[in-house]
C-alpha positions in Angstrom: 2.7 2.9 -6.9 2.7 5.9 -4.6 6.0 7.0 -3.1 4.6 9.0 -0.2 1.7 9.1 2.2 0.3 12.2 0.4 -0.2 10.2 -2.8 -1.3 6.9 -1.2 -5.0 6.3 -1.8 -5.6 5.1 1.8 -4.0 8.2 3.3 -6.0 10.4 1.0 -9.3 8.8 2.0 -8.3 9.0 5.6 -7.7 12.7 5.2 -11.1 13.2 3.7 -12.9 11.0 6.3 -11.3 12.8 9.2 -12.2 16.2 7.7 -15.8 15.1 7.1 -16.1 13.6 10.6 -14.8 16.9 12.1 -17.3 18.9 10.1 -20.2 16.7 11.3 -19.3 16.1 15.0 -15.8 17.4 16.2 -14.1 14.8 18.4 -16.6 12.1 17.9 -15.7 8.5 17.2 -15.3 8.1 13.4 -17.4 5.3 11.9 -16.4 3.4 8.7 -18.8 0.6 7.5 -19.2 -2.5 5.4 -22.1 -4.8 4.7 -22.0 -8.5 4.0 -24.9 -10.8 3.2 -24.3 -14.4 4.3 -26.7 -15.7 1.6 -23.9 -18.0 0.3 -20.1 -18.2 0.2 -18.7 -14.7 0.9 -16.2 -14.5 -1.9 -13.0 -12.5 -2.7 -15.1 -9.8 -4.5 -17.1 -9.2 -1.3 -13.8 -9.0 0.6 -13.1 -5.7 -1.1 -16.3 -4.4 0.6 -14.4 -5.1 3.9 -10.8 -4.3 3.0 -11.4 -0.8 1.6 -12.9 0.6 4.8 -10.6 -1.6 7.0 -7.5 0.0 5.5 -8.9 3.5 5.8 -10.1 2.9 9.4 -6.7 1.4 10.2 -4.9 4.5 8.9 -7.1 6.7 11.0 -6.3 4.7 14.1 -2.5 4.8 13.2 -2.9 8.5 13.5 -4.2 8.2 17.0 -7.9 8.9 16.2 -10.6 6.8 17.6 -12.3 5.0 14.7 -14.6 1.9 14.5 -15.2 -0.3 11.5 -18.7 -1.7 11.7 -19.6 -4.8 9.6 -23.3 -5.3 9.2 -24.2 -8.9 8.7 -27.3 -8.7 6.5 -28.6 -12.0 8.0 -32.2 -10.7 8.1 -32.3 -10.5 4.3 -34.6 -12.9 2.6 -33.4 -16.2 1.3 -33.6 -15.6 -2.5 -32.3 -18.7 -4.2 -30.8 -22.1 -3.6 -27.1 -21.9 -4.6 -25.5 -24.4 -6.9 -24.6 -27.7 -5.1 -27.4 -27.5 -2.4 -30.4 -29.8 -2.4 -33.2 -28.3 -4.3 -35.5 -29.0 -1.4 -34.1 -25.9 0.3 -36.3 -23.9 -2.2 -39.1 -24.3 0.4 -37.3 -21.7 2.5 -37.2 -19.0 -0.2 -38.6 -15.8 1.3 -37.6 -16.6 4.9 -34.9 -14.6 6.8 -31.4 -16.1 6.3 -31.3 -16.8 10.0 -34.5 -18.9 9.8 -33.2 -21.1 7.0 -31.6 -24.4 8.1 -27.8 -24.6 7.5 -26.6 -26.7 4.5 -26.4 -30.4 5.0 -23.6 -31.5 7.4 -23.1 -28.0 8.8 -22.5 -27.6 12.6 -24.0 -24.1 12.6 -27.4 -23.1 13.8 -28.7 -21.7 10.5 -27.9 -20.7 6.9 -26.5 -17.3 7.8 -24.3 -18.5 10.6 -22.9 -21.2 8.4 -21.6 -18.8 5.7 -20.7 -16.1 8.2 -18.4 -18.4 10.2 -15.8 -18.9 7.5 -15.6 -15.2 6.9 -15.2 -14.4 10.6 -12.2 -16.8 10.7 -10.7 -15.3 7.6 -11.1 -11.7 8.9 -9.3 -12.7 12.1 -6.4 -14.2 10.1 -6.3 -11.0 8.0 -6.0 -8.8 11.1 -9.3 -7.0 10.4 -10.6 -5.3 13.6 -14.3 -4.6 13.4 -17.6 -4.5 15.4 -20.1 -7.0 13.9 -23.8 -6.1 13.8 -26.4 -8.8 13.2 -29.3 -7.2 11.4 -31.5 -10.1 12.7 -30.7 -9.0 16.2 -31.2 -5.3 15.5 -34.6 -5.8 13.9 -35.9 -8.4 16.3 -34.8 -6.4 19.3 -36.7 -3.3 18.1 -33.5 -1.2 17.9 -34.8 0.4 14.7 -38.3 1.1 16.0 -38.2 4.9 15.7 -36.6 4.7 12.2 -39.2 2.2 11.0 -42.1 4.4 12.2 -40.5 7.5 10.7 -40.1 5.8 7.3 -43.7 4.6 7.4 -44.9 8.2 8.3 -42.8 9.5 5.4 -43.8 6.7 3.0 -45.3 9.1 0.4 -42.1 11.2 0.3 -40.0 8.1 0.0 -42.2 6.8 -2.8 -41.8 10.1 -4.6 -38.0 9.9 -4.3 -38.0 6.3 -5.6 -40.4 7.4 -8.4 -37.7 9.7 -9.8 -35.7 6.6 -10.6 -38.2 3.9 -11.5 -38.5 5.0 -15.2 -34.7 4.8 -15.5 -34.7 1.3 -14.0 -37.2 0.0 -16.4 -34.9 0.7 -19.3 -31.6 0.0 -17.6 -31.5 -1.9 -14.3 -28.3 -2.0 -12.3 -27.4 -5.5 -13.5 -28.5 -5.0 -17.1 -26.3 -1.9 -17.5 -23.1 -3.5 -16.3 -20.7 -5.8 -18.1 -20.9 -9.4 -16.8 -17.4 -9.3 -15.3 -18.1 -6.2 -13.3 -21.0 -7.9 -11.4 -18.4 -9.7 -9.4 -18.1 -6.5 -7.3 -21.5 -7.0 -5.8 -21.9 -5.7 -2.3 -24.9 -6.7 -0.2 -26.9 -9.7 -1.3 -30.0 -7.4 -1.0 -29.0 -5.2 -3.9 -31.7 -6.4 -6.2 -34.6 -6.5 -3.8 -37.8 -4.6 -4.6 -38.4 -1.1 -3.3 -41.7 -1.8 -1.6 -43.9 -0.6 -4.5 -45.9 -3.8 -5.1 -49.2 -3.0 -3.5 -52.0 -0.5 -4.1 -50.3 1.9 -1.7 -46.5 2.3 -1.2 -45.1 0.9 2.1 -41.3 0.8 2.8 -41.7 -2.0 5.4 -42.0 -5.7 4.6 -43.3 -8.0 7.4 -42.2 -11.6 7.6 -45.4 -13.7 8.0 -45.9 -14.8 11.6 -47.2 -18.1 10.3 -44.9 -19.2 7.5 -42.0 -16.9 8.2 -41.8 -15.7 4.5 -41.7 -12.1 3.2 -44.2 -12.9 0.5 -46.5 -10.4 2.2 -48.4 -7.3 1.2 -49.3 -4.5 3.6 -53.0 -3.6 3.0 -53.5 -1.0 5.7 -51.6 1.2 8.1 -52.6 3.9 10.6 -49.9 6.4 11.5 -51.5 7.3 14.8 -52.0 3.9 16.2 -49.3 2.1 14.1 -51.8 -0.6 13.5 -50.7 -2.5 10.4 -52.5 -5.2 8.4 -50.9 -7.6 6.0 -51.8 -10.6 3.9 -49.4 -13.4 2.9 -49.4 -15.1 -0.6 -49.7 -18.4 1.2 -53.1 -17.4 2.5 -52.2 -16.0 5.9 -53.0 -12.6 7.3 -52.5 -10.6 10.5 -53.1 -7.2 12.1 -50.3 -6.0 14.4 -49.1 -2.8 16.1 -45.9 -1.8 14.3 -44.8 -0.1 17.5 -44.5 -3.6 19.0 -44.0 -5.9 16.0 -40.4 -7.0 15.4 -40.7 -9.5 12.6 -40.1 -7.5 9.5 -37.6 -5.1 7.9 -37.4 -2.0 5.8 -37.0 -2.6 2.1 -33.3 -2.4 1.1 -33.3 1.0 -0.5 -34.6 2.5 2.7 -32.9 0.1 5.1 -29.4 1.0 3.9 -29.7 4.8 4.4 -31.5 4.3 7.6 -28.4 2.4 8.9 -26.1 5.2 7.8 -28.1 7.6 10.0 -28.4 5.1 12.9 -24.7 4.3 13.0 -23.4 7.7 12.0 -21.4 6.3 9.1 -18.9 8.7 7.6 -17.2 6.3 5.2 -18.6 3.3 3.3 -17.6 2.2 -0.2 -20.0 0.6 -2.7 -19.8 -1.9 -5.5 -20.5 -0.9 -9.1 -23.9 -2.6 -8.9 -24.9 -0.1 -6.2 -23.7 3.0 -8.1 -25.7 3.0 -11.4 -28.8 5.2 -11.8 -31.6 4.1 -9.6 -29.4 1.8 -7.6 -29.4 1.5 -3.8 -26.5 3.8 -3.2 -27.7 6.6 -5.5 -31.2 6.5 -4.2 -30.0 6.0 -0.6 -28.0 9.2 -0.6 -31.2 11.2 -1.4 -33.3 9.3 1.1 -30.8 9.7 4.0 -30.7 13.4 3.5 -34.4 14.1 2.9 -36.0 11.5 5.3 -33.4 10.8 8.0 -31.8 14.3 7.9 -28.3 13.1 7.8 -25.5 13.5 5.2 -24.6 10.3 3.3 -21.2 8.7 3.9 -18.4 9.4 1.6 -16.7 6.5 -0.2 -15.5 5.2 -3.5 -17.0 2.8 -6.0 -14.9 -0.4 -5.9 -14.2 -2.5 -9.0 -14.3 -6.2 -9.4 -11.9 -8.8 -8.2 -11.1 -11.7 -10.6 -9.4 -15.0 -10.4 -6.7 -16.2 -12.7 -8.4 -18.3 -15.3 -11.9 -17.1 -14.4 -13.8 -14.2 -16.0 -15.7 -13.2 -12.9 -17.1 -14.5 -9.7 -20.6 -14.2 -8.2 -21.7 -15.8 -5.0 -25.0 -16.8 -6.7 -23.1 -19.1 -9.0 -21.7 -21.4 -6.3 -18.2 -22.7 -6.0 -16.6 -19.3 -6.0 -13.2 -18.8 -4.2 -13.5 -17.3 -0.8 -11.0 -15.6 1.4 -10.6 -18.9 3.3 -9.7 -20.6 0.0 -7.1 -17.9 -0.8 -5.6 -18.1 2.7 -5.0 -21.8 2.2 -2.5 -21.0 -0.6 -1.1 -17.6 0.3 0.0 -15.9 3.5 -2.3 -13.3 5.0 0.0 -10.3 4.3 0.2 -11.1 0.6 -3.6 -11.3 0.3 -3.9 -7.9 2.2 -1.3 -6.5 -0.2 -3.4 -7.3 -3.2 -6.2 -5.1 -1.8 -3.9 -2.4 -0.4 -1.8 -1.7 -3.5 -4.7 -1.0 -5.9 -7.0 1.9 -5.7 -10.6 0.8 -5.1 -11.7 1.6 -8.7 -8.9 -0.6 -10.1 -9.7 -4.2 -10.8 -7.2 -7.0 -10.1 -6.9 -10.7 -10.0 -6.1 -13.2 -7.2 -4.0 -16.0 -8.6 -5.0 -19.6 -7.9 -3.0 -21.0 -10.9 0.7 -20.9 -11.8 0.5 -17.1 -11.7 0.8 -17.3 -7.9 4.5 -18.0 -8.4 5.0 -14.7 -10.2 2.9 -12.9 -7.6 5.0 -14.2 -4.8 8.2 -13.3 -6.7 6.8 -9.7 -7.0 5.9 -9.6 -3.3 9.4 -10.9 -2.2 11.1 -8.4 -4.6 9.1 -5.5 -2.9 10.1 -6.8 0.5 13.8 -6.9 -0.5 13.5 -3.3 -1.7 11.8 -2.2 1.5 14.7 -3.7 3.4 17.2 -1.9 1.2 15.2 1.4 1.5 14.7 1.6 -2.3 11.0 0.6 -2.6 8.6 3.0 -4.2 5.5 1.1 -2.8 6.7 0.7 0.8 3.4 2.1 2.1 1.2 -0.6 0.7 3.7 -3.2 1.8 3.6 -1.9 5.4 -0.2 -1.9 5.4 -0.1 -5.5 4.3 2.4 -6.5 7.0 0.8 -4.8 10.0 -2.1 -2.9 11.4 -2.5 -0.3 14.1 -2.9 -3.1 16.6 -0.8 -6.1 15.4 2.0 -7.3 13.1 0.9 -10.2 11.0 2.9 -13.4 11.2 5.4 -14.0 8.4 7.6 -16.8 7.3 11.1 -16.6 9.0 12.9 -17.9 5.9 10.8 -16.8 3.0 12.1 -19.1 0.2 10.7 -18.6 -3.3 7.2 -20.0 -3.5 7.8 -21.7 -6.8 10.8 -23.5 -5.2 8.7 -24.7 -2.3 6.0 -25.8 -4.6 8.5 -27.8 -6.7 9.9 -29.4 -3.6 6.4 -30.4 -2.4 5.5 -31.7 -5.8 8.7 -33.8 -6.3 8.5 -35.3 -2.7 4.7 -35.6 -2.7 4.8 -33.6 0.5 6.9 -36.0 2.5 8.3 -34.0 5.5 11.6 -35.9 5.8 12.3 -35.6 2.1 11.3 -31.9 2.0 13.6 -31.1 5.0 16.5 -33.0 3.3 16.2 -30.9 0.1 15.7 -27.6 2.0 18.7 -28.4 4.2 20.9 -28.8 1.2 19.9 -25.5 -0.5 22.5 -23.4 1.3 25.2 -25.3 3.2 26.3 -22.1 4.9 22.7 -21.4 6.3 21.1 -24.8 6.4 17.4 -25.2 7.2 17.1 -27.6 10.1 13.4 -27.3 10.9 10.5 -27.0 8.5 9.0 -24.4 10.8 11.6 -22.0 9.5 9.7 -22.0 6.2 6.2 -22.0 7.5 3.5 -20.8 7.0 4.7 -20.4 3.4 5.5 -24.1 3.0 2.0 -25.1 4.2 0.5 -22.7 1.6 2.6 -24.4 -1.1 1.5 -27.8 0.2 -2.1 -26.8 -0.2 -1.5 -25.2 -3.6 0.1 -28.4 -5.0 -2.6 -30.6 -3.6 -5.6 -28.4 -4.5 -4.7 -26.1 -7.4 -1.7 -27.5 -9.3 -2.8 -28.8 -12.7 -2.5 -32.6 -13.0 -0.5 -32.4 -16.2 2.0 -30.1 -14.4 2.9 -32.6 -11.7 6.4 -34.1 -11.7 7.1 -37.8 -11.7 10.8 -38.8 -11.5 11.8 -41.7 -13.6 12.2 -45.0 -11.7 14.7 -46.5 -14.1 17.3 -45.1 -16.6 16.1 -44.6 -20.2 18.6 -46.9 -21.7 17.4 -46.4 -25.2 17.8 -42.6 -25.0 21.2 -42.9 -23.3 22.5 -45.4 -25.9 21.7 -43.0 -28.8 23.3 -39.9 -27.5 25.7 -37.8 -29.6 29.2 -37.2 -28.4 28.5 -33.7 -27.2 25.5 -34.9 -25.2 27.6 -37.6 -23.6 30.3 -35.1 -22.7 27.6 -32.8 -21.2 26.3 -35.6 -18.9 29.8 -36.5 -17.8 30.6 -32.9 -16.9 27.3 -32.8 -14.9 28.0 -36.1 -13.0 31.6 -35.1 -12.3 30.5 -31.8 -10.8 27.6 -32.9 -8.6 29.4 -33.5 -5.3 31.4 -30.3 -5.5 28.4 -28.2 -6.4 25.7 -29.8 -4.2 23.8 -26.7 -3.2 21.2 -24.6 -4.9 23.7 -21.9 -6.0 26.3 -24.5 -7.0 23.9 -26.6 -9.1 22.6 -23.5 -10.8 26.1 -22.6 -11.8 26.8 -26.2 -12.9 23.7 -26.7 -15.1 24.2 -23.4 -16.8 28.0 -24.0 -17.0 28.0 -27.5 -18.6 27.2 -26.2 -22.1 29.9 -23.6 -21.7 32.4 -26.4 -20.9 31.2 -28.4 -24.0 31.7 -25.3 -26.2 35.1 -24.6 -24.6 33.9 -21.2 -23.3 35.0 -19.5 -20.1 32.4 -19.8 -17.3 31.9 -16.0 -17.1 31.1 -15.5 -20.8 28.1 -13.5 -21.6 25.3 -15.7 -23.0 25.0 -15.6 -26.8 22.2 -16.9 -29.0 24.3 -20.0 -29.8 25.0 -20.6 -26.1 21.4 -20.2 -25.1 20.4 -22.7 -27.8 22.9 -25.3 -26.5 21.8 -24.7 -22.9 18.2 -25.2 -23.8 19.0 -28.5 -25.7 20.9 -29.7 -22.6 18.0 -28.8 -20.3 15.6 -30.7 -22.4 17.9 -33.8 -22.4 18.0 -33.7 -18.6 14.3 -33.3 -18.2 13.7 -36.3 -20.6 16.1 -38.5 -18.6 14.9 -37.4 -15.2 11.1 -37.1 -15.7 10.3 -38.4 -19.3 9.2 -34.9 -20.3 10.8 -31.9 -21.8 9.9 -29.4 -19.1 9.5 -29.4 -15.3 10.6 -27.7 -12.1 13.8 -25.7 -12.2 16.7 -28.1 -12.7 18.8 -27.2 -9.6 15.7 -27.8 -7.4 14.9 -31.0 -9.2 18.4 -32.3 -8.9 18.5 -31.6 -5.1 15.1 -33.3 -4.8 16.2 -36.4 -6.6 19.5 -36.8 -4.8 23.0 -37.1 -6.2 23.1 -40.9 -6.3 19.9 -41.3 -8.2 20.8 -38.5 -10.6 23.9 -40.4 -11.5 21.9 -43.5 -12.1 19.5 -41.8 -14.4 21.9 -39.7 -16.5 25.0 -41.9 -16.8 25.3 -43.5 -20.2 26.0 -47.3 -20.3 29.6 -48.3 -20.5 
């Protein structure tokens, strides 16, 4: 990872954005942008659409420059398909604006778009993302884009010619067909695959929503540039003649809408997913349209790669059941999730761990934190971006115990607060934990992970009675090992003490000093001893780390389960 601001990807983009903004309009507010379509769950791949400009905008604000991050909610997009898990009767709303579609069953929200937007709004707040949200429904219905719409309609022949340069390429290789399946997880707006307005006898870049049925299954049949009188017909048999200078119930097709917004908002920086960056895609075409039609330079910004999930090849919001930022924030602290996006360049893919890999991820995060404290970290910049923004410092756990330890404690105690506090109090007698709030919110994340993500076959169940058959058949060295363990429990009743004890018992049996370097023979004896303890304590050959397991079970019960019969 980068060791200085000069080689940090966020700082480099901030440099470029500031320079470009000064070239365009010296001293003006710098605008970075994202677009999200609340057509379904807004997943962790979509979060990269937000985190990339957020981090750049935050760096610009850290430098004392005024910078706004706008997030366009594409809630005026058409409802394209019914996601998995939703009643198929919702198909009757296909073609309507997302804000005109009823929310999913049981939702408290006013419509489909607000339902899926709400969870993301909450997650962005938890992640410390400062932004100005723009509802495209409100923009279009208020007439905010009136001049831009009329301009696009006047210039429809030029727009059609620009699009025509790419249509042949698209027929042989569409954006989705040309990309590996896993990369499609990096989709940006849900409108990426919409048509470009070339369906009728004449090209029109504007699509009305029918005033009768509210669907966009319409075809413009006539338009007069002077009077702005527009006539359309609907596939459901409706038709209407309106004045486009007064009509607010329609929108520009996506490949014209996006560059129009760049011009309208003065966007200097906006990243794009790989599905927007192939030949003929929205971003490539949009750059030409914004220059030639709206007379503005396109924003600068990188292509961002996909985000995966441990154990999953890809994620796409059209599939249903994909992990969202809210899901991730249930099992990991916000700074850790921010760190995953900050430490990788946008064109680098990475995975968010929902399985056992989260333990390693937390170990890595804690190790970086320790190096930052010691002044030896080479990736301190990304760590700092994860922990704080220009405006706030994100909450962290006061006593950040290893996540795997907390998960083990939760698992063994089935989340009982009193039992968890007993174990955590005994971890370090010199610095006892007297209140579970000392290990929150990390403890709460571990509780959620155990309950929602931990594999059933990985859960620990402590034996209720001694395995008398196993204890009766032990060899002499095994009996000696168990006696050494029992004899040392009280004296070593702490995490550090029990760690020394369980690794030291095999050394005692072999007659070796406690500080001897581990040999292959010693490691084999230790492993055999560990397996014996697991079998006696849980009936299995593996489990949570033994010192944690012993603390959780309690000294008296350990003695009962491992003491051979007289």
